[in-house]
PADOLO-325959 format. One line per 3 residues: number of its first residue (from 1); their letters; for each residue x negated, y negated, z negated of C-alpha. Coordinates in Angstrom, 1 decimal. Example, Ala and Ser with C-alpha at 12.3 -4.5 7.8 and 13.67 -1.06 7.14 Angstrom:
2
1 = as = -12.3 4.5 -7.8 | -13.7 1.1 -7.1
END
This chain:
699
1 = pfi = -7.6 1.8 4.0 | -4.1 1.6 5.4 | -0.5 1.0 4.3
4 = rln = 2.5 1.9 6.5 | 4.8 -1.1 6.3 | 7.9 0.5 7.8
7 = dqs = 9.1 3.8 9.0 | 8.1 3.0 12.5 | 4.7 1.9 13.9
10 = lvq = 3.9 -1.2 11.7 | 0.7 -0.5 9.7 | -1.5 -2.7 7.6
13 = lgy = -5.2 -2.0 7.8 | -7.3 -3.2 4.9 | -6.2 -4.7 1.6
16 = gvh = -5.2 -8.2 0.4 | -7.0 -11.2 2.0 | -8.9 -8.9 4.4
19 = qkr = -5.9 -7.2 5.9 | -5.0 -6.9 9.6 | -1.9 -5.4 11.1
22 = iqa = -1.1 -3.2 14.0 | 2.2 -2.2 15.5 | 1.6 0.8 17.8
25 = ttt = -1.4 -0.6 19.7 | -0.4 -4.3 19.4 | -2.7 -5.9 16.9
28 = sat = -2.6 -9.0 14.7 | -5.1 -10.5 17.3 | -2.9 -9.9 20.3
31 = nmi = -2.0 -13.1 22.1 | 1.8 -13.3 22.4 | 1.6 -15.5 25.6
34 = svd = -0.4 -12.7 27.1 | 2.2 -10.1 26.0 | 4.9 -12.2 27.7
37 = iag = 2.9 -12.4 30.9 | 2.3 -8.6 30.9 | 6.0 -8.0 30.2
40 = dks = 6.9 -10.0 33.3 | 5.6 -7.7 36.1 | 6.3 -10.4 38.8
43 = atk = 4.3 -13.0 36.9 | 1.5 -10.5 36.2 | 1.2 -9.6 39.9
46 = kll = 1.4 -13.2 41.0 | -1.4 -14.3 38.6 | -3.6 -11.4 39.5
49 = gem = -3.1 -11.8 43.2 | -4.0 -15.5 43.0 | -7.2 -14.4 41.2
52 = gvp = -8.3 -12.1 44.0 | -7.2 -8.8 42.4 | -5.8 -6.2 44.9
55 = vpk = -2.0 -5.9 44.2 | 0.8 -4.4 46.3 | 3.2 -6.6 48.2
58 = gyk = 6.5 -7.0 46.5 | 9.4 -9.2 45.4 | 11.7 -9.9 42.5
61 = ire = 15.4 -9.6 43.1 | 18.6 -9.6 41.0 | 21.5 -8.5 43.3
64 = eed = 21.9 -5.3 45.2 | 22.8 -7.2 48.4 | 19.2 -8.5 48.5
67 = les = 17.8 -5.0 48.4 | 17.9 -4.1 52.2 | 16.4 -7.3 53.4
70 = tie = 13.7 -7.1 50.7 | 12.8 -3.5 51.8 | 12.5 -4.7 55.4
73 = rvg = 9.9 -7.3 54.3 | 8.0 -4.7 52.2 | 8.3 -1.6 54.2
76 = ypi = 8.6 2.1 53.1 | 7.5 3.8 50.9 | 8.6 1.6 48.1
79 = vik = 8.6 1.5 44.3 | 11.6 0.0 42.4 | 11.2 -0.8 38.7
82 = pld = 12.7 -3.2 36.1 | 10.9 -6.6 35.7 | 10.2 -6.1 32.0
85 = gnh = 10.3 -2.3 31.6 | 7.8 -0.1 29.8 | 6.8 3.6 29.5
88 = gkg = 8.1 4.1 33.0 | 11.7 3.5 32.0 | 13.9 2.8 35.0
91 = atv = 11.0 3.1 37.4 | 11.3 5.2 40.6 | 8.5 5.8 43.2
94 = gin = 8.3 7.5 46.6 | 11.5 5.9 47.9 | 11.9 6.3 51.7
97 = dle = 15.5 5.5 52.4 | 18.2 2.9 51.5 | 20.4 5.4 49.7
100 = hak = 17.8 6.4 47.2 | 16.8 2.8 46.9 | 20.3 1.8 45.8
103 = iaf = 20.3 4.6 43.2 | 16.9 3.5 41.9 | 18.0 -0.2 41.8
106 = aka = 21.0 0.8 39.6 | 18.7 2.7 37.3 | 16.2 -0.2 37.0
109 = key = 19.1 -2.6 36.3 | 19.9 -0.6 33.1 | 16.7 -2.0 31.6
112 = srf = 16.4 -5.5 33.1 | 18.4 -8.3 34.8 | 15.7 -8.6 37.5
115 = viv = 14.2 -5.7 39.6 | 10.9 -5.4 41.3 | 10.8 -4.0 44.8
118 = ekq = 7.2 -3.4 46.0 | 5.1 -1.5 48.5 | 4.0 1.8 47.2
121 = lig = 0.3 2.3 47.3 | -0.9 5.7 48.4 | -3.1 7.7 46.0
124 = ndf = -3.2 8.9 42.5 | -1.9 7.2 39.3 | -4.6 6.1 36.9
127 = ral = -4.5 4.2 33.6 | -7.5 2.1 32.5 | -7.8 1.1 28.9
130 = vvn = -9.6 -2.1 28.0 | -10.2 -3.0 24.4 | -11.8 -6.3 23.4
133 = nql = -12.7 -6.9 27.1 | -14.6 -3.6 27.4 | -13.4 -0.6 29.5
136 = iav = -13.0 2.2 27.1 | -11.3 5.0 29.0 | -9.7 5.9 32.3
139 = aer = -7.2 8.8 32.7 | -5.5 10.1 35.8 | -1.9 10.7 35.1
142 = vpa = 0.0 13.5 36.7 | 3.8 13.4 36.8 | 5.8 16.1 34.9
145 = hvi = 5.7 19.2 37.0 | 5.9 23.0 37.0 | 3.9 25.5 39.0
148 = gdg = 5.7 28.5 40.5 | 4.8 32.1 39.7 | 7.3 33.8 42.1
151 = klt = 9.2 35.3 39.1 | 10.7 32.5 36.9 | 13.4 30.1 37.8
154 = iqe = 12.7 26.3 37.7 | 14.7 26.1 34.4 | 12.6 28.9 32.9
157 = lid = 9.4 27.3 34.0 | 10.4 24.0 32.4 | 11.3 25.9 29.2
160 = ktn = 8.0 27.7 29.2 | 6.1 24.4 29.7 | 8.0 22.8 26.8
163 = edp = 6.8 25.7 24.6 | 3.3 24.2 24.7 | 2.6 23.3 21.0
166 = rrg = 1.1 20.0 22.2 | 4.5 18.9 23.4 | 7.0 17.3 21.1
169 = ygh = 10.0 14.9 21.1 | 9.2 11.3 22.1 | 5.8 10.2 20.8
172 = env = 5.6 12.8 17.9 | 2.9 14.8 19.7 | 0.1 14.4 22.2
175 = lte = 2.4 15.4 25.1 | 6.2 14.9 25.5 | 8.8 17.5 26.4
178 = iti = 10.1 17.5 29.9 | 13.7 16.5 30.0 | 16.1 17.1 32.9
181 = dtq = 17.7 13.8 34.0 | 19.2 12.5 37.3 | 15.7 11.7 38.7
184 = ter = 14.7 15.3 38.0 | 17.9 16.7 39.6 | 17.3 14.5 42.7
187 = lia = 13.8 15.7 43.2 | 14.9 19.3 42.8 | 17.7 18.8 45.3
190 = akd = 15.4 17.1 47.8 | 13.7 20.5 48.1 | 17.0 22.2 48.5
193 = ytl = 16.4 23.9 45.1 | 18.5 24.2 42.0 | 17.5 24.9 38.4
196 = etv = 18.2 28.6 39.0 | 15.9 28.8 42.0 | 12.8 31.0 41.6
199 = lpk = 9.9 28.8 42.5 | 7.4 30.4 45.0 | 4.0 31.4 43.6
202 = dei = 1.5 28.5 43.3 | 4.0 25.9 44.5 | 3.9 22.6 42.6
205 = lyl = 7.3 21.0 41.9 | 7.2 17.4 40.6 | 10.1 16.7 38.2
208 = ktt = 9.5 12.9 37.8 | 8.5 10.2 40.2 | 6.4 8.4 37.5
211 = ani = 3.4 9.8 35.7 | 4.0 8.4 32.3 | 3.1 10.7 29.4
214 = stg = 6.3 9.7 27.7 | 8.3 11.3 30.5 | 6.5 14.6 30.3
217 = gta = 3.4 13.8 32.4 | -0.1 15.1 31.8 | -3.5 13.4 31.9
220 = idr = -7.0 14.1 33.2 | -9.9 12.1 31.8 | -11.8 10.3 34.5
223 = tde = -13.8 7.9 32.4 | -17.2 9.1 33.5 | -16.3 8.8 37.2
226 = vhp = -15.4 5.1 37.3 | -17.4 3.0 39.8 | -19.2 0.0 38.3
229 = dnv = -17.3 -2.4 40.6 | -14.0 -1.0 39.1 | -15.4 -1.4 35.6
232 = flf = -16.0 -5.1 36.3 | -12.5 -5.4 37.9 | -10.6 -3.8 35.0
235 = eri = -12.4 -5.8 32.4 | -11.8 -9.0 34.4 | -8.1 -8.2 34.7
238 = aki = -7.8 -7.9 30.9 | -9.5 -11.3 30.5 | -7.2 -12.9 33.1
241 = igl = -4.1 -11.7 31.3 | -5.6 -12.3 27.9 | -4.8 -9.1 26.2
244 = dva = -7.1 -7.7 23.5 | -5.8 -4.2 24.1 | -4.7 -3.7 27.8
247 = gid = -3.5 -0.7 29.7 | -4.0 -1.3 33.4 | -2.1 0.9 35.9
250 = vma = -4.0 1.7 39.0 | -2.9 3.4 42.2 | -5.8 4.6 44.3
253 = pnv = -7.2 7.8 46.0 | -9.8 7.8 43.2 | -11.7 5.5 40.8
256 = aep = -15.1 6.6 41.9 | -15.0 4.2 44.8 | -14.3 0.4 44.6
259 = lee = -10.6 -0.3 45.0 | -11.4 -2.8 47.7 | -12.9 0.0 49.8
262 = ngg = -10.4 2.8 49.3 | -7.2 0.8 49.5 | -6.3 1.0 45.9
265 = gii = -4.5 -1.7 43.9 | -3.2 -2.7 40.5 | 0.4 -1.8 39.8
268 = evn = 0.8 -3.6 36.4 | -0.8 -4.5 33.1 | 0.7 -3.2 29.8
271 = aap = 0.5 -4.7 26.4 | 0.6 -2.0 23.6 | -0.5 0.8 25.9
274 = gfr = -0.2 4.4 24.8 | -3.3 6.1 23.6 | -2.2 9.7 23.8
277 = mhl = -3.5 10.3 27.3 | -7.0 9.2 26.2 | -7.1 10.9 22.8
280 = aps = -6.0 14.3 24.0 | -6.0 14.6 27.8 | -4.8 17.8 29.3
283 = egi = -8.1 18.1 31.1 | -11.5 16.6 30.2 | -12.8 15.3 26.9
286 = grn = -10.8 13.2 24.5 | -11.9 9.6 23.8 | -11.8 8.1 20.4
289 = vae = -10.2 4.9 21.7 | -8.8 3.9 18.3 | -12.3 3.4 17.0
292 = yvi = -12.8 0.5 19.4 | -9.7 -1.2 18.1 | -10.8 -0.8 14.5
295 = dml = -14.3 -2.2 15.4 | -12.6 -5.1 17.1 | -10.5 -5.9 14.1
298 = fpp = -13.2 -5.2 11.6 | -16.6 -5.9 13.2 | -19.7 -4.5 11.4
301 = gcp = -20.2 -6.4 8.1 | -16.6 -7.6 8.0 | -14.9 -6.4 4.8
304 = sri = -11.6 -4.6 4.8 | -11.2 -3.9 1.1 | -10.7 -6.1 -2.0
307 = pif = -11.9 -5.1 -5.4 | -9.4 -3.0 -7.3 | -9.3 -2.7 -11.1
310 = sit = -7.0 0.1 -12.4 | -6.3 0.2 -16.1 | -4.6 3.1 -17.9
313 = gtn = -4.3 4.5 -21.4 | -1.6 4.9 -24.0 | -1.8 1.5 -25.7
316 = gkt = -3.3 -1.8 -24.7 | -2.9 -1.5 -20.9 | -0.9 -4.7 -20.4
319 = ttt = -3.1 -6.9 -22.6 | -6.3 -5.6 -21.0 | -4.9 -6.0 -17.5
322 = rli = -3.8 -9.6 -18.3 | -7.2 -10.4 -19.9 | -9.2 -9.1 -16.9
325 = ahi = -7.0 -11.0 -14.5 | -7.5 -14.1 -16.6 | -11.3 -13.8 -16.5
328 = lrg = -11.3 -13.2 -12.8 | -9.1 -16.2 -12.1 | -11.4 -18.3 -14.1
331 = sgk = -14.3 -17.1 -11.9 | -12.5 -18.6 -8.9 | -10.7 -15.5 -7.5
334 = tvg = -7.1 -15.3 -6.3 | -5.8 -12.4 -8.4 | -2.8 -10.2 -8.0
337 = ftt = -1.9 -8.0 -11.0 | 0.8 -5.7 -12.2 | 2.1 -5.0 -15.7
340 = tdg = 5.0 -3.6 -17.6 | 6.5 -7.1 -17.5 | 6.2 -7.6 -13.7
343 = tyi = 4.0 -8.3 -10.8 | 2.0 -11.6 -10.6 | 0.0 -13.5 -7.9
346 = qnq = -2.2 -15.8 -9.9 | 0.1 -17.0 -12.7 | 3.3 -16.8 -10.6
349 = qiv = 5.6 -13.9 -11.4 | 6.8 -12.4 -8.1 | 8.8 -9.4 -9.4
352 = tgd = 10.1 -8.8 -12.9 | 10.4 -5.4 -14.7 | 8.1 -2.5 -15.3
355 = ntg = 5.7 -2.7 -12.4 | 3.1 -0.1 -13.3 | 3.6 2.3 -10.4
358 = pvs = 2.3 2.7 -6.8 | 5.0 0.5 -5.2 | 4.0 -2.5 -7.3
361 = aql = 0.3 -1.7 -6.7 | 0.9 -1.8 -2.9 | 2.9 -5.1 -3.3
364 = vlk = -0.3 -6.7 -4.5 | -2.5 -4.9 -1.9 | -0.2 -6.1 0.8
367 = dpt = -0.3 -9.8 -0.3 | -2.5 -11.7 2.2 | -3.7 -14.2 -0.4
370 = vev = -5.1 -11.7 -2.9 | -8.9 -11.4 -3.3 | -8.9 -9.0 -6.2
373 = avl = -6.2 -6.6 -7.6 | -5.9 -5.7 -11.3 | -3.4 -2.9 -11.7
376 = eta = -1.8 -1.5 -14.9 | -1.5 2.2 -14.0 | 1.0 4.1 -16.2
379 = rgg = 1.6 7.8 -16.6 | 5.1 7.8 -15.0 | 4.0 6.2 -11.7
382 = iir = 1.1 8.7 -11.4 | 3.4 11.7 -11.9 | 6.1 10.4 -9.6
385 = agl = 4.1 9.1 -6.6 | 0.4 8.8 -7.3 | -1.7 5.6 -7.5
388 = gfd = -0.7 3.5 -4.4 | -4.4 3.1 -3.4 | -7.1 5.5 -2.2
391 = hcd = -9.8 4.6 -4.6 | -10.6 1.8 -7.0 | -13.8 -0.1 -7.9
394 = igv = -13.2 -0.2 -11.6 | -11.2 2.4 -13.5 | -10.5 1.7 -17.2
397 = vln = -9.2 4.3 -19.6 | -8.5 2.7 -23.0 | -7.2 5.7 -25.1
400 = vaa = -5.0 8.8 -25.1 | -2.4 9.0 -27.9 | 0.9 10.8 -28.4
403 = dhl = 3.4 9.1 -26.1 | 6.0 10.4 -23.6 | 5.0 14.0 -24.6
406 = glk = 7.5 16.7 -23.6 | 8.3 15.0 -20.3 | 7.4 16.3 -16.8
409 = dvn = 5.5 19.2 -18.2 | 3.2 16.9 -20.2 | 3.4 18.5 -23.6
412 = tle = 0.0 18.0 -25.2 | -2.7 15.3 -25.5 | -4.8 17.3 -23.1
415 = dla = -2.0 17.3 -20.6 | -1.6 13.5 -20.9 | -5.4 13.1 -20.6
418 = rvk = -5.3 15.1 -17.4 | -2.7 12.8 -15.9 | -4.6 9.6 -16.9
421 = svv = -7.9 11.1 -15.6 | -6.5 10.5 -12.1 | -7.7 6.8 -12.5
424 = prs = -11.4 7.5 -13.3 | -11.4 10.3 -10.7 | -10.3 7.7 -8.1
427 = vgk = -13.4 5.5 -8.8 | -15.5 5.2 -5.7 | -19.2 6.2 -5.6
430 = kgy = -20.3 2.6 -6.0 | -17.7 1.8 -8.6 | -17.5 2.1 -12.4
433 = avl = -15.5 4.2 -14.8 | -15.0 2.2 -18.1 | -14.3 4.8 -20.8
436 = nae = -13.6 4.7 -24.5 | -16.6 6.5 -26.1 | -14.8 7.2 -29.4
439 = den = -11.8 8.9 -27.8 | -13.0 12.5 -27.0 | -10.2 13.0 -24.5
442 = vyq = -11.2 9.9 -22.7 | -15.0 10.5 -23.0 | -14.7 13.9 -21.4
445 = mke = -13.3 12.3 -18.2 | -16.9 11.5 -17.4 | -17.2 15.0 -15.9
448 = lvd = -14.7 14.0 -13.2 | -16.3 10.7 -12.1 | -18.2 10.2 -8.8
451 = ghl = -19.2 6.6 -9.6 | -21.1 5.1 -12.5 | -20.2 5.6 -16.1
454 = vyf = -20.1 2.9 -18.8 | -18.6 3.1 -22.3 | -17.1 0.8 -24.9
457 = smd = -16.9 1.4 -28.7 | -16.2 -0.4 -32.0 | -19.3 1.4 -33.3
460 = enh = -22.7 0.6 -31.8 | -24.1 3.7 -33.6 | -21.6 6.1 -32.1
463 = pni = -23.5 9.2 -30.7 | -22.0 8.7 -27.3 | -23.2 5.1 -27.2
466 = erq = -26.6 5.9 -28.5 | -26.9 8.6 -25.8 | -26.0 6.0 -23.1
469 = arr = -28.6 3.6 -24.6 | -31.3 6.2 -24.5 | -30.6 6.6 -20.8
472 = grv = -31.0 2.9 -20.2 | -27.4 2.4 -19.2 | -24.7 -0.1 -20.0
475 = scv = -22.1 -0.1 -22.8 | -20.1 -2.7 -24.6 | -19.8 -2.6 -28.4
478 = yen = -18.5 -4.6 -31.4 | -21.5 -5.3 -33.7 | -22.0 -7.8 -36.5
481 = gyv = -18.8 -9.7 -35.5 | -19.9 -10.0 -31.8 | -18.6 -8.6 -28.6
484 = til = -21.9 -7.4 -27.2 | -23.2 -5.8 -23.9 | -25.8 -3.1 -24.4
487 = kgk = -28.3 -2.8 -21.5 | -30.2 0.3 -22.7 | -31.3 -0.8 -26.2
490 = wkv = -31.2 -4.5 -25.3 | -28.3 -6.6 -26.6 | -26.6 -9.4 -24.7
493 = rie = -24.1 -11.0 -27.1 | -21.1 -12.4 -25.3 | -19.0 -14.0 -28.0
496 = kai = -18.1 -13.9 -31.6 | -14.7 -12.2 -32.2 | -13.6 -15.2 -34.4
499 = nip = -13.9 -17.4 -31.3 | -11.7 -15.0 -29.2 | -8.0 -16.0 -29.9
502 = lty = -6.8 -12.5 -28.9 | -8.5 -10.9 -31.9 | -7.0 -13.2 -34.6
505 = ggr = -10.3 -13.9 -36.2 | -11.5 -10.4 -35.8 | -8.6 -8.9 -37.8
508 = aef = -6.8 -7.2 -34.9 | -9.1 -4.3 -34.3 | -6.9 -2.8 -31.6
511 = miq = -7.2 -6.1 -29.7 | -11.0 -6.1 -30.1 | -11.0 -2.7 -28.3
514 = nvl = -9.0 -4.3 -25.5 | -11.5 -7.2 -25.3 | -14.4 -4.7 -25.2
517 = aat = -12.9 -2.8 -22.3 | -12.1 -6.0 -20.4 | -15.5 -7.5 -21.0
520 = lac = -17.3 -4.4 -19.8 | -15.1 -4.1 -16.7 | -15.8 -7.7 -15.7
523 = fvh = -19.5 -7.4 -16.5 | -20.2 -4.4 -14.3 | -18.1 -6.0 -11.6
526 = gvs = -20.6 -8.8 -11.5 | -18.7 -11.6 -13.2 | -21.1 -14.1 -14.8
529 = led = -21.5 -14.2 -18.6 | -20.4 -17.8 -18.6 | -17.1 -16.9 -16.8
532 = irs = -16.5 -13.9 -19.2 | -17.2 -16.0 -22.2 | -14.9 -18.8 -21.0
535 = glr = -12.1 -16.3 -20.2 | -12.3 -14.7 -23.7 | -12.1 -18.1 -25.4
538 = tfn = -9.2 -19.4 -23.3 | -6.9 -16.4 -23.3 | -4.3 -16.8 -26.0
541 = agt = -1.9 -14.1 -27.4 | 1.1 -16.3 -26.8 | 4.4 -15.6 -25.0
544 = aqt = 3.0 -17.2 -21.8 | -0.1 -15.1 -21.4 | 0.7 -11.9 -23.3
547 = pgr = 4.5 -11.7 -23.8 | 5.4 -9.2 -26.5 | 1.8 -8.6 -27.5
550 = lnf = 1.0 -10.1 -31.0 | 3.1 -13.2 -30.4 | 3.4 -15.4 -33.4
553 = iei = 6.1 -18.1 -33.8 | 6.4 -20.2 -37.0 | 10.0 -21.0 -38.0
556 = gdt = 9.9 -23.1 -41.2 | 8.4 -21.0 -44.0 | 8.8 -17.8 -41.9
559 = tvl = 6.3 -16.2 -39.5 | 7.7 -14.2 -36.7 | 5.4 -11.6 -35.0
562 = mdy = 6.6 -10.0 -31.8 | 4.8 -6.9 -30.5 | 5.4 -4.1 -28.1
565 = ahn = 4.2 -1.3 -30.3 | 6.4 1.6 -29.1 | 4.7 4.8 -30.2
568 = pag = 3.1 6.0 -33.4 | -0.5 5.1 -32.5 | 0.5 1.6 -31.4
571 = lmg = 2.5 1.0 -34.5 | -0.3 2.3 -36.7 | -2.7 -0.2 -35.1
574 = lan = -0.2 -3.0 -35.7 | 0.4 -1.9 -39.3 | -3.3 -2.0 -40.0
577 = fvk = -3.4 -5.6 -38.6 | -0.3 -6.7 -40.5 | -1.8 -5.5 -43.8
580 = klp = -4.7 -8.0 -43.3 | -2.3 -10.9 -43.0 | -1.7 -13.1 -46.1
583 = nkh = 2.1 -12.9 -46.0 | 3.5 -11.7 -49.3 | 6.7 -10.1 -47.9
586 = rtc = 7.2 -8.1 -44.7 | 10.3 -7.2 -42.7 | 10.5 -5.1 -39.5
589 = vin = 13.2 -5.0 -36.8 | 12.8 -1.6 -35.2 | 14.4 0.7 -32.6
592 = gtg = 13.3 3.9 -30.9 | 12.7 4.8 -27.2 | 14.8 7.8 -26.0
595 = drr = 12.1 9.6 -24.0 | 9.9 10.5 -27.0 | 9.9 13.7 -29.0
598 = ddd = 12.0 13.8 -32.2 | 8.9 13.9 -34.3 | 7.4 10.8 -32.6
601 = ire = 10.6 8.8 -33.4 | 10.5 10.1 -37.0 | 6.8 9.1 -37.2
604 = lgk = 7.7 5.5 -36.1 | 10.2 5.4 -39.0 | 7.7 6.7 -41.5
607 = iaa = 4.9 4.2 -40.4 | 7.4 1.4 -40.7 | 8.5 2.5 -44.2
610 = dtf = 4.9 2.7 -45.3 | 4.2 -0.9 -44.1 | 7.4 -3.0 -44.6
613 = eri = 9.6 -3.8 -47.5 | 12.7 -4.3 -45.4 | 13.7 -2.5 -42.2
616 = iir = 16.5 -3.4 -39.8 | 17.4 -0.7 -37.3 | 18.9 -1.9 -34.1
619 = rgn = 20.1 -0.2 -30.9 | 17.4 0.0 -28.3 | 17.9 -0.5 -24.5
622 = ylr = 15.8 2.5 -23.5 | 18.0 5.4 -24.8 | 17.2 7.5 -21.7
625 = gre = 19.8 10.1 -22.3 | 20.1 10.0 -26.1 | 23.1 8.7 -28.1
628 = pee = 22.5 5.6 -30.2 | 23.5 7.4 -33.4 | 20.9 10.1 -32.7
631 = mvt = 18.1 7.5 -32.5 | 19.3 5.9 -35.8 | 19.4 9.2 -37.5
634 = llq = 15.8 10.2 -36.4 | 14.4 6.8 -37.6 | 16.2 7.2 -40.9
637 = egi = 14.8 10.7 -41.4 | 11.3 9.3 -40.7 | 11.8 6.5 -43.2
640 = aqs = 12.9 9.1 -45.8 | 9.6 10.9 -45.4 | 7.7 7.9 -46.7
643 = eks = 6.7 7.7 -50.4 | 7.9 4.1 -50.4 | 11.6 3.1 -50.5
646 = pqv = 12.1 0.0 -48.3 | 15.5 -1.6 -47.9 | 17.2 -0.4 -44.7
649 = rli = 20.0 -2.0 -42.8 | 21.7 -1.1 -39.6 | 22.5 -4.0 -37.2
652 = pdg = 23.1 -2.6 -33.7 | 23.0 -5.8 -31.7 | 19.5 -6.9 -31.0
655 = rea = 20.1 -10.7 -31.1 | 22.1 -10.4 -34.3 | 19.4 -8.1 -35.9
658 = ihh = 16.6 -10.6 -35.1 | 18.6 -13.7 -36.2 | 19.6 -11.9 -39.5
661 = aik = 16.0 -10.9 -40.2 | 14.7 -14.5 -39.8 | 17.7 -16.1 -41.6
664 = sar = 17.4 -13.9 -44.7 | 13.6 -14.1 -44.8 | 11.9 -15.1 -48.1
667 = kne = 9.4 -17.9 -48.3 | 6.2 -17.1 -46.4 | 7.7 -13.8 -45.2
670 = lvv = 6.4 -12.0 -42.1 | 9.2 -10.8 -39.8 | 7.9 -8.3 -37.2
673 = tla = 10.1 -7.5 -34.2 | 9.1 -4.4 -32.2 | 10.0 -5.6 -28.7
676 = dlv = 12.5 -3.6 -26.7 | 13.2 -5.8 -23.7 | 10.4 -8.3 -24.2
679 = ped = 11.9 -11.4 -22.4 | 15.2 -10.9 -24.3 | 13.5 -10.6 -27.7
682 = isy = 11.4 -13.7 -27.0 | 14.5 -15.6 -26.1 | 16.3 -14.5 -29.3
685 = vqe = 13.4 -15.8 -31.5 | 13.1 -19.0 -29.5 | 16.8 -19.6 -29.7
688 = yrd = 16.8 -19.3 -33.5 | 13.7 -21.6 -33.7 | 15.5 -24.2 -31.6
691 = mfl = 18.6 -24.0 -33.8 | 16.4 -24.3 -36.9 | 14.6 -27.4 -35.6
694 = qsk = 17.8 -29.1 -34.5 | 19.4 -28.4 -37.9 | 16.3 -29.8 -39.6
697 = aeg = 16.3 -32.9 -37.4 | 20.0 -33.6 -38.2 | 19.1 -33.6 -41.8
END
């Protein structure tokens, strides 16, 4: 798998703790000292020459007044190039007089303070690619040129050549367009031609003095022709310089004979060499040179992926995500996880806010410490930009209920199920889709899964569970007060619900469903029963581990319950739980979310009226295009639909609404706040508790 880290050439290969990076063809294993040596052409030539490698005679100069004397020592023809240039920038070859040498010197100075003046070797230009000390490919490079047909002008021939679909701007294609610069104009003028000259038939006119692909050159694959002595030489050169990926520039009549015999030599060694000439040569077969780089970074048996858990559904995603992450941490893994509250590495929050989309997922996958990713995956992120990963190992779908309908062409439960089915569809062939057997919209997602199918249910006798058992496959059910794994018809009891804090003694059925899904996901991933059992026992529904999810805070004779129920299905589950609590009186602080249908907001009001004696309506923070008065009206209309007649009060400010509810609570009253901005609501309740305790301490 890969993630592009910027809009240039920096790419991450692999996920999490197994990641490696490349930038163009520089890898995370590339030795920077070796890069510096290769970047200094004088140092490279000196080092290679001292090691017995054939190199051309040459010198490094800084001032133009040293040019003539240096040429006398070297002798024509010469090459002039910048000391630390690349891609042929500022380099000129085939210089035979001082006038052109001065022009070339000035060009080289545009790219470097120092300039190399060296003897030009006679022959053809070759590039040898060595990866991980192994010669992979050799290409003969031909400078940009046109061939006359006796009809078209030089300009027309250049234009026709640039029409080749393989040519593009810069490095965007396998070949580069030929541009007309001062070097091109000089070469044309040397032939007493102009751009309007009709080039004689079959005459070859070279338009550049260097053969780089980046200046419009072409390539011929010569890999199969290389003499064994040259193979040894090229591989030795890469070791001498110390580059894991090295491009060695060779000038020789051919590479089929040893360079020591045909007068060839090494011009320079390049870090981050271009691959285009080898991948798609103009002549000869293409070489899959990138494969050797990947094999070097990820040898056979070396992992590149980390396990990915993706959790989706309408309700319970955050709690299930946090519980799975908690169990995995307890098994000794470094876990990165994303939720509607933020992104976490282990227990450290890295980013706050709703982090259930692909950007947050990739933040976790890019972290070099993460061994396993647990990603809450919401509808909105999927619709906007997909998942953020190619496939997952465990895909969990909790439920599909009415929420966010009427947005982005998602109008029905079937539409919503289709969006959420992206998660189980992304499960790899060796992975597991963890599906709710009781929710038909979820259960039918089994048809889309390439991996293994496992199910969870509150009813061990559900037909879908029994069918799974008859096939000898795995499920997770709630039976006789136990969270139990079914392996065919055999039962493996994990833990009693009353020993799992998250279930509040087994009274919170919607939490038991979350526990079933998390238990099953961890079990099929291979987490030991002991680690699962320990994780279930130690995960508490407090503001630290599950902020805004069934958080209880006692303030004197009043019990405050904070929960994130924000749609009818979620509030109905909470209402069923609340009715099992012993509190005599119940008050609710409620607000609506703007991107729900009118009927959904009314339904919230009706459920609240059916459950609570007092209702305080406040202004929500997620109006999303609606006016505050519109939200209040819809909630009031829903309350009016109830057969009960609770007391209703409007207090727009959230802090004031919560403080009033607690302050006016009767003895042993339950005050439920339906969280809007979870951290803010928690702070309002804790603020009131602190004031209460201080007042009590002061007598």
